[in-house]
N, CA, C and O atoms as a printed pandas DataFrame, in Angstrom:
     atom_number atom_name residue_name chain_id  residue_number  x_coord  y_coord  z_coord
0              1         N          MET        A               1   42.194   66.198  -19.986
1              2        CA          MET        A               1   41.420   65.258  -19.179
2              3         C          MET        A               1   41.016   64.060  -20.050
3              4         O          MET        A               1   40.670   64.227  -21.219
4              5         N          PRO        A               2   41.060   62.864  -19.478
5              6        CA          PRO        A               2   40.608   61.692  -20.224
6              7         C          PRO        A               2   39.113   61.783  -20.509
7              8         O          PRO        A               2   38.364   62.423  -19.772
8              9         N          GLN        A               3   38.700   61.138  -21.580
9             10        CA          GLN        A               3   37.286   61.093  -21.942
10            11         C          GLN        A               3   36.855   59.644  -22.081
11            12         O          GLN        A               3   37.675   58.756  -22.316
12            13         N          GLY        A               4   35.563   59.419  -21.932
13            14        CA          GLY        A               4   35.027   58.076  -22.070
14            15         C          GLY        A               4   33.521   58.113  -22.200
15            16         O          GLY        A               4   32.917   59.174  -22.362
16            17         N          THR        A               5   32.925   56.935  -22.126
17            18        CA          THR        A               5   31.483   56.772  -22.265
18            19         C          THR        A               5   30.965   56.026  -21.046
19            20         O          THR        A               5   31.575   55.057  -20.596
20            21         N          ILE        A               6   29.835   56.485  -20.515
21            22        CA          ILE        A               6   29.240   55.783  -19.375
22            23         C          ILE        A               6   28.804   54.405  -19.857
23            24         O          ILE        A               6   27.980   54.275  -20.762
24            25         N          LYS        A               7   29.374   53.382  -19.231
25            26        CA          LYS        A               7   29.112   52.005  -19.635
26            27         C          LYS        A               7   27.990   51.379  -18.814
27            28         O          LYS        A               7   27.140   50.667  -19.347
28            29         N          LYS        A               8   27.998   51.655  -17.503
29            30        CA          LYS        A               8   27.007   51.047  -16.613
30            31         C          LYS        A               8   26.717   51.976  -15.455
31            32         O          LYS        A               8   27.624   52.591  -14.893
32            33         N          LEU        A               9   25.426   52.074  -15.097
33            34        CA          LEU        A               9   24.983   52.828  -13.924
34            35         C          LEU        A               9   24.222   51.880  -13.013
35            36         O          LEU        A               9   23.535   50.977  -13.490
36            37         N          THR        A              10   24.339   52.077  -11.707
37            38        CA          THR        A              10   23.612   51.237  -10.751
38            39         C          THR        A              10   22.664   52.086   -9.919
39            40         O          THR        A              10   22.813   53.305   -9.833
40            41         N          GLU        A              11   21.703   51.435   -9.318
41            42        CA          GLU        A              11   20.774   52.122   -8.415
42            43         C          GLU        A              11   21.429   52.447   -7.081
43            44         O          GLU        A              11   20.867   53.189   -6.276
44            45         N          LYS        A              12   22.612   51.896   -6.842
45            46        CA          LYS        A              12   23.326   52.125   -5.584
46            47         C          LYS        A              12   24.167   53.393   -5.606
47            48         O          LYS        A              12   24.813   53.727   -4.613
48            49         N          GLY        A              13   24.165   54.115   -6.750
49            50        CA          GLY        A              13   24.874   55.392   -6.792
50            51         C          GLY        A              13   26.300   55.334   -7.299
51            52         O          GLY        A              13   27.110   56.204   -6.978
52            53         N          PHE        A              14   26.611   54.330   -8.078
53            54        CA          PHE        A              14   27.926   54.292   -8.708
54            55         C          PHE        A              14   27.801   53.718  -10.111
55            56         O          PHE        A              14   26.755   53.191  -10.489
56            57         N          GLY        A              15   28.873   53.826  -10.872
57            58        CA          GLY        A              15   28.851   53.313  -12.226
58            59         C          GLY        A              15   30.258   53.097  -12.747
59            60         O          GLY        A              15   31.241   53.192  -12.012
60            61         N          PHE        A              16   30.324   52.803  -14.039
61            62        CA          PHE        A              16   31.600   52.560  -14.694
62            63         C          PHE        A              16   31.656   53.319  -16.009
63            64         O          PHE        A              16   30.668   53.409  -16.738
64            65         N          ILE        A              17   32.817   53.855  -16.294
65            66        CA          ILE        A              17   33.074   54.576  -17.534
66            67         C          ILE        A              17   34.010   53.731  -18.378
67            68         O          ILE        A              17   35.019   53.231  -17.880
68            69         N          GLU        A              18   33.683   53.569  -19.651
69            70        CA          GLU        A              18   34.592   52.925  -20.589
70            71         C          GLU        A              18   35.551   54.006  -21.046
71            72         O          GLU        A              18   35.204   54.846  -21.876
72            73         N          GLY        A              19   36.756   53.982  -20.502
73            74        CA          GLY        A              19   37.724   55.040  -20.740
74            75         C          GLY        A              19   38.803   54.662  -21.725
75            76         O          GLY        A              19   38.762   53.597  -22.341
76            77         N          GLU        A              20   39.765   55.546  -21.864
77            78        CA          GLU        A              20   40.850   55.364  -22.813
78            79         C          GLU        A              20   41.746   54.185  -22.443
79            80         O          GLU        A              20   42.367   53.575  -23.312
80            81         N          ARG        A              21   41.811   53.866  -21.146
81            82        CA          ARG        A              21   42.666   52.761  -20.691
82            83         C          ARG        A              21   41.861   51.659  -20.017
83            84         O          ARG        A              21   42.350   51.001  -19.098
84            85         N          GLY        A              22   40.644   51.458  -20.465
85            86        CA          GLY        A              22   39.787   50.422  -19.887
86            87         C          GLY        A              22   38.695   51.021  -19.018
87            88         O          GLY        A              22   38.547   52.241  -18.941
88            89         N          ASP        A              23   37.936   50.159  -18.369
89            90        CA          ASP        A              23   36.818   50.601  -17.535
90            91         C          ASP        A              23   37.331   51.167  -16.215
91            92         O          ASP        A              23   38.303   50.680  -15.638
92            93         N          ILE        A              24   36.639   52.220  -15.753
93            94        CA          ILE        A              24   37.018   52.859  -14.501
94            95         C          ILE        A              24   35.751   53.163  -13.694
95            96         O          ILE        A              24   34.748   53.621  -14.241
96            97         N          PHE        A              25   35.815   52.903  -12.407
97            98        CA          PHE        A              25   34.722   53.108  -11.462
98            99         C          PHE        A              25   34.509   54.594  -11.192
99           100         O          PHE        A              25   35.464   55.370  -11.211
100          101         N          PHE        A              26   33.252   55.000  -10.940
101          102        CA          PHE        A              26   32.992   56.341  -10.398
102          103         C          PHE        A              26   31.828   56.286   -9.425
103          104         O          PHE        A              26   30.923   55.463   -9.562
104          105         N          HIS        A              27   31.865   57.171   -8.443
105          106        CA          HIS        A              27   30.838   57.287   -7.406
106          107         C          HIS        A              27   29.992   58.515   -7.706
107          108         O          HIS        A              27   30.484   59.474   -8.300
108          109         N          HIS        A              28   28.735   58.497   -7.307
109          110        CA          HIS        A              28   27.839   59.631   -7.587
110          111         C          HIS        A              28   28.379   60.952   -7.049
111          112         O          HIS        A              28   28.081   62.006   -7.609
112          113         N          SER        A              29   29.159   60.919   -5.984
113          114        CA          SER        A              29   29.694   62.153   -5.411
114          115         C          SER        A              29   30.769   62.793   -6.302
115          116         O          SER        A              29   31.172   63.932   -6.065
116          117         N          SER        A              30   31.228   62.066   -7.321
117          118        CA          SER        A              30   32.249   62.591   -8.233
118          119         C          SER        A              30   31.653   63.278   -9.456
119          120         O          SER        A              30   32.385   63.839  -10.271
120          121         N          VAL        A              31   30.337   63.236   -9.587
121          122        CA          VAL        A              31   29.667   63.832  -10.756
122          123         C          VAL        A              31   29.486   65.327  -10.529
123          124         O          VAL        A              31   29.043   65.752   -9.462
124          125         N          GLU        A              32   29.831   66.122  -11.539
125          126        CA          GLU        A              32   29.708   67.579  -11.450
126          127         C          GLU        A              32   28.764   68.102  -12.522
127          128         O          GLU        A              32   28.764   67.615  -13.653
128          129         N          GLY        A              33   27.965   69.092  -12.164
129          130        CA          GLY        A              33   27.137   69.795  -13.132
130          131         C          GLY        A              33   25.749   69.240  -13.347
131          132         O          GLY        A              33   24.859   69.982  -13.763
132          133         N          VAL        A              34   25.526   67.967  -13.081
133          134        CA          VAL        A              34   24.200   67.353  -13.229
134          135         C          VAL        A              34   23.994   66.356  -12.094
135          136         O          VAL        A              34   24.965   65.808  -11.572
136          137         N          PRO        A              35   22.742   66.112  -11.705
137          138        CA          PRO        A              35   22.486   65.083  -10.686
138          139         C          PRO        A              35   22.801   63.688  -11.251
139          140         O          PRO        A              35   22.655   63.453  -12.450
140          141         N          TYR        A              36   23.224   62.787  -10.394
141          142        CA          TYR        A              36   23.525   61.412  -10.808
142          143         C          TYR        A              36   22.332   60.798  -11.540
143          144         O          TYR        A              36   22.511   60.092  -12.532
144          145         N          ASP        A              37   21.116   61.062  -11.057
145          146        CA          ASP        A              37   19.915   60.470  -11.656
146          147         C          ASP        A              37   19.671   60.922  -13.091
147          148         O          ASP        A              37   18.900   60.285  -13.808
148          149         N          ASP        A              38   20.308   62.006  -13.528
149          150        CA          ASP        A              38   20.154   62.481  -14.908
150          151         C          ASP        A              38   21.147   61.835  -15.871
151          152         O          ASP        A              38   21.044   62.033  -17.082
152          153         N          LEU        A              39   22.095   61.074  -15.359
153          154        CA          LEU        A              39   23.068   60.399  -16.225
154          155         C          LEU        A              39   22.411   59.234  -16.940
155          156         O          LEU        A              39   21.484   58.612  -16.421
156          157         N          ARG        A              40   22.901   58.944  -18.142
157          158        CA          ARG        A              40   22.399   57.832  -18.933
158          159         C          ARG        A              40   23.569   57.049  -19.513
159          160         O          ARG        A              40   24.602   57.624  -19.858
160          161         N          GLU        A              41   23.403   55.749  -19.615
161          162        CA          GLU        A              41   24.422   54.922  -20.244
162          163         C          GLU        A              41   24.591   55.376  -21.693
163          164         O          GLU        A              41   23.613   55.670  -22.379
164          165         N          GLY        A              42   25.828   55.428  -22.144
165          166        CA          GLY        A              42   26.127   55.863  -23.507
166          167         C          GLY        A              42   26.523   57.331  -23.605
167          168         O          GLY        A              42   27.001   57.764  -24.653
168          169         N          GLN        A              43   26.334   58.109  -22.535
169          170        CA          GLN        A              43   26.727   59.516  -22.555
170          171         C          GLN        A              43   28.245   59.645  -22.538
171          172         O          GLN        A              43   28.944   58.856  -21.902
172          173         N          SER        A              44   28.738   60.652  -23.250
173          174        CA          SER        A              44   30.173   60.947  -23.240
174          175         C          SER        A              44   30.494   61.830  -22.048
175          176         O          SER        A              44   29.753   62.761  -21.734
176          177         N          VAL        A              45   31.605   61.529  -21.387
177          178        CA          VAL        A              45   32.029   62.284  -20.213
178          179         C          VAL        A              45   33.536   62.512  -20.256
179          180         O          VAL        A              45   34.272   61.828  -20.967
180          181         N          GLU        A              46   33.964   63.489  -19.478
181          182        CA          GLU        A              46   35.390   63.660  -19.223
182          183         C          GLU        A              46   35.571   63.565  -17.713
183          184         O          GLU        A              46   34.635   63.801  -16.949
184          185         N          TYR        A              47   36.785   63.217  -17.294
185          186        CA          TYR        A              47   37.031   62.974  -15.882
186          187         C          TYR        A              47   38.519   63.072  -15.598
187          188         O          TYR        A              47   39.343   63.093  -16.513
188          189         N          SER        A              48   38.841   63.130  -14.338
189          190        CA          SER        A              48   40.244   63.019  -13.948
190          191         C          SER        A              48   40.386   61.687  -13.215
191          192         O          SER        A              48   39.432   61.187  -12.620
192          193         N          GLU        A              49   41.581   61.128  -13.266
193          194        CA          GLU        A              49   41.813   59.841  -12.629
194          195         C          GLU        A              49   42.323   60.037  -11.208
195          196         O          GLU        A              49   43.215   60.847  -10.959
196          197         N          GLY        A              50   41.748   59.292  -10.293
197          198        CA          GLY        A              50   42.167   59.349   -8.900
198          199         C          GLY        A              50   42.319   57.939   -8.362
199          200         O          GLY        A              50   42.177   56.962   -9.096
200          201         N          ALA        A              51   42.607   57.846   -7.084
201          202        CA          ALA        A              51   42.779   56.549   -6.433
202          203         C          ALA        A              51   41.743   56.391   -5.336
203          204         O          ALA        A              51   41.602   57.257   -4.472
204          205         N          GLY        A              52   41.026   55.290   -5.375
205          206        CA          GLY        A              52   40.048   54.984   -4.342
206          207         C          GLY        A              52   40.550   53.850   -3.475
207          208         O          GLY        A              52   41.644   53.335   -3.706
208          209         N          PRO        A              53   39.770   53.451   -2.480
209          210        CA          PRO        A              53   40.199   52.387   -1.577
210          211         C          PRO        A              53   40.379   51.034   -2.256
211          212         O          PRO        A              53   41.115   50.181   -1.759
212          213         N          LYS        A              54   39.705   50.832   -3.401
213          214        CA          LYS        A              54   39.799   49.551   -4.107
214          215         C          LYS        A              54   40.511   49.669   -5.445
215          216         O          LYS        A              54   40.467   48.737   -6.248
216          217         N          GLY        A              55   41.161   50.788   -5.700
217          218        CA          GLY        A              55   41.878   50.955   -6.963
218          219         C          GLY        A              55   41.531   52.261   -7.645
219          220         O          GLY        A              55   40.986   53.167   -7.014
220          221         N          PRO        A              56   41.843   52.368   -8.935
221          222        CA          PRO        A              56   41.604   53.615   -9.653
222          223         C          PRO        A              56   40.120   53.964   -9.712
223          224         O          PRO        A              56   39.260   53.083   -9.754
224          225         N          ARG        A              57   39.838   55.263   -9.714
225          226        CA          ARG        A              57   38.450   55.714   -9.886
226          227         C          ARG        A              57   38.435   57.043  -10.610
227          228         O          ARG        A              57   39.414   57.789  -10.597
228          229         N          ALA        A              58   37.310   57.326  -11.240
229          230        CA          ALA        A              58   37.135   58.592  -11.942
230          231         C          ALA        A              58   36.641   59.639  -10.953
231          232         O          ALA        A              58   35.780   59.363  -10.117
232          233         N          GLU        A              59   37.192   60.834  -11.056
233          234        CA          GLU        A              59   36.772   61.963  -10.237
234          235         C          GLU        A              59   36.447   63.135  -11.156
235          236         O          GLU        A              59   36.850   63.131  -12.320
236          237         N          ASN        A              60   35.738   64.121  -10.665
237          238        CA          ASN        A              60   35.384   65.317  -11.441
238          239         C          ASN        A              60   34.738   64.937  -12.775
239          240         O          ASN        A              60   35.112   65.455  -13.828
240          241         N          VAL        A              61   33.769   64.031  -12.716
241          242        CA          VAL        A              61   33.091   63.537  -13.909
242          243         C          VAL        A              61   32.132   64.597  -14.437
243          244         O          VAL        A              61   31.253   65.064  -13.714
244          245         N          LYS        A              62   32.307   64.975  -15.703
245          246        CA          LYS        A              62   31.469   65.998  -16.341
246          247         C          LYS        A              62   30.939   65.462  -17.661
247          248         O          LYS        A              62   31.683   64.875  -18.446
248          249         N          VAL        A              63   29.634   65.670  -17.905
249          250        CA          VAL        A              63   29.017   65.251  -19.152
250          251         C          VAL        A              63   29.473   66.200  -20.260
251          252         O          VAL        A              63   29.500   67.417  -20.077
252          253         N          LEU        A              64   29.831   65.626  -21.412
253          254        CA          LEU        A              64   30.193   66.424  -22.580
254          255         C          LEU        A              64   28.956   66.635  -23.427
255          256         O          LEU        A              64   28.133   65.729  -23.552
256          257         N          GLU        A              65   28.811   67.801  -24.005
257          258        CA          GLU        A              65   27.622   68.089  -24.811
258          259         C          GLU        A              65   27.892   67.844  -26.263
259          260         O          GLU        A              65   27.005   68.033  -27.096
């Protein structure tokens, strides 16, 4: 699975991960194991790449310890 760092979080329930191939969008519904509100910018995560209506997006986002 690709890994990256949370680059930006919004109050609207989505954010961006700085990944191995550039920045990738993620939605709060794609976060696993922790509530979206517990995420912090700079945290390391792993994810799978999927396709959203506006382009690539991260799915199955999990915080790495």
